[in-house]
C-alpha positions in Angstrom: -18.0 -19.1 2.1 -16.6 -15.9 3.5 -12.9 -15.2 3.4 -11.3 -13.7 6.4 -9.5 -10.5 5.6 -6.0 -9.7 6.9 -5.4 -6.8 9.2 -6.3 -3.7 7.1 -4.4 -0.4 6.9 -5.9 2.9 6.0 -3.6 5.4 4.2 -4.6 9.0 4.8 -3.7 10.6 1.5 -3.9 14.1 2.8 -0.9 13.5 5.1 1.0 10.9 3.0 3.3 13.6 1.5 4.3 14.6 5.0 5.2 11.2 6.4 7.7 11.5 9.2 11.2 10.1 8.8 11.7 6.5 9.8 12.1 6.1 13.5 14.7 3.5 14.7 13.6 0.8 17.2 15.3 -2.5 17.9 17.2 -2.7 14.6 14.0 -2.1 12.6 12.7 1.2 11.3 9.0 1.9 11.5 7.2 4.1 9.1 4.4 5.6 11.1 0.8 5.3 9.9 -0.4 8.6 8.5 -3.7 9.6 9.9 -5.9 12.7 9.6 -5.6 15.3 12.4 -9.1 14.4 13.7 -8.6 10.6 13.8 -7.1 8.6 16.7 -3.7 7.1 16.1 -3.8 3.6 14.6 -2.0 0.6 16.1 0.2 -0.2 13.1 2.9 1.1 10.8 2.6 1.8 7.1 5.9 -0.1 6.7 8.7 -1.6 8.6 12.3 -1.6 7.3 14.5 -4.5 8.5 17.9 -4.4 6.9 17.3 -3.9 3.1 13.8 -5.3 3.2 10.7 -3.0 3.6 7.5 -4.8 4.7 4.6 -2.6 3.4 1.3 -2.9 5.2 -2.0 -3.0 3.4 -2.9 0.2 1.6 -6.3 1.3 0.3 -7.2 3.9 -2.3 -8.9 6.5 -0.2 -10.5 9.7 -1.4 -8.9 12.4 0.7 -12.2 14.4 0.8 -14.3 11.6 2.4 -11.8 9.2 3.9 -13.6 6.3 2.1 -12.6 4.4 -1.0 -12.8 6.4 -4.2 -16.2 6.0 -5.9 -14.6 4.8 -9.2 -12.6 1.6 -9.0 -10.0 2.8 -11.5 -9.4 6.0 -9.4 -9.3 3.9 -6.3 -6.6 1.6 -7.8 -4.5 4.7 -8.7 -4.9 6.3 -5.3 -3.9 3.0 -3.7 -0.8 2.5 -5.9 0.2 6.2 -5.3 -0.1 5.6 -1.6 2.1 2.5 -1.9 4.6 4.5 -3.9 4.8 7.3 -1.3 5.3 4.7 1.4 8.1 3.1 -0.5 9.8 6.5 -1.2 9.5 7.4 2.5 11.4 4.2 3.2 14.1 5.1 0.6 12.8 2.7 -2.1 10.8 2.7 -5.4 8.0 0.7 -7.0 10.6 -1.4 -8.8 12.0 -2.5 -5.5 8.8 -4.5 -4.8 9.5 -8.2 -5.0 6.2 -9.5 -3.9 2.7 -8.1 -3.5 -0.7 -9.4 -2.5 -3.8 -7.6 -3.8 -7.1 -8.3 -2.1 -10.2 -7.5 -4.3 -13.9 -7.6 -3.5 -15.0 -7.9 -7.2 -12.9 -10.2 -9.4 -14.5 -8.8 -12.5 -12.2 -5.8 -12.0 -9.1 -7.9 -12.6 -8.4 -6.7 -16.1 -9.1 -3.1 -15.2 -6.8 -3.3 -12.3 -4.0 -4.9 -14.4 -4.2 -2.0 -16.9 -3.5 0.5 -14.2 -1.0 -1.7 -12.3 1.2 -2.1 -15.4 1.7 1.7 -15.6 3.4 1.8 -12.1 6.3 -0.5 -13.1 9.2 -0.3 -15.6 8.7 -3.8 -17.2 9.8 -5.9 -14.2 6.8 -6.9 -12.1 6.9 -8.3 -8.5 5.5 -11.7 -7.8 1.8 -11.2 -7.1 -1.3 -12.9 -5.8 -4.7 -11.5 -6.6 -7.2 -12.7 -4.0 -11.0 -12.3 -3.9 -12.4 -11.4 -0.5 -15.9 -10.6 0.7 -15.3 -7.1 2.0 -12.7 -4.5 2.8 -12.9 -1.6 5.2 -14.1 1.8 4.0 -16.0 0.3 1.1 -12.7 -0.4 -0.8 -12.5 -2.7 -3.8 -8.7 -3.2 -3.4 -6.0 -3.5 -0.8 -2.4 -4.0 -1.6 0.4 -5.2 0.7 3.9 -6.1 -0.3 7.6 -6.6 0.4 10.4 -4.5 -1.2 14.1 -5.2 -1.2 16.7 -2.6 -1.9 19.4 -3.7 -4.3 22.8 -3.9 -2.7 24.4 -2.1 -5.6 21.8 0.7 -5.8 22.6 4.1 -4.6 19.5 6.0 -3.6 
C-alpha cells in the first residue's frame, strides 16, 4: 500500500543564508521559500510565524551542486537539519524551540543512523516526534522534516 506524501518543500541551500526578513501579512509573518535564481518561485513559504509559534514547512537535505538529495543519507540528514536550523534562525528561533516534528523517510532501516545525527542538533531536550515511512519523496530524498516551534515567553533573542 502506498502512503500519500504531504506537500513537499524544497530548501535551496545556496540561498538559505540570504533568506529575506519575515514579511508581515494579516497578523502572520511569512518566511519566503528560498529558490535558486534559475528556478520559478514556489507557491509556499519555508515557515509561517503566528504569534510565538513558527510553523516550519517540510525541508529536504539537498546538495547545492545538484539540487537533488545528497547521495549519502547521513549527509542528506545533516543538510536537512541545517536547513531547518537556518529557517528557525530566520524566524528568530533556535532548534531547541521546536516542540514537535514529523520526519518522513523512504527507508526505515535508516532510523538508527538518522537518530545519531538528529541527537547532535539538540541540547538534551527533544521535540515530540513522529517518524513515518513513505514510498517516495521528491528529488530522490530519503528524509523530509516539518515541525512547529514555540518561542519561550521569557526568552530574549
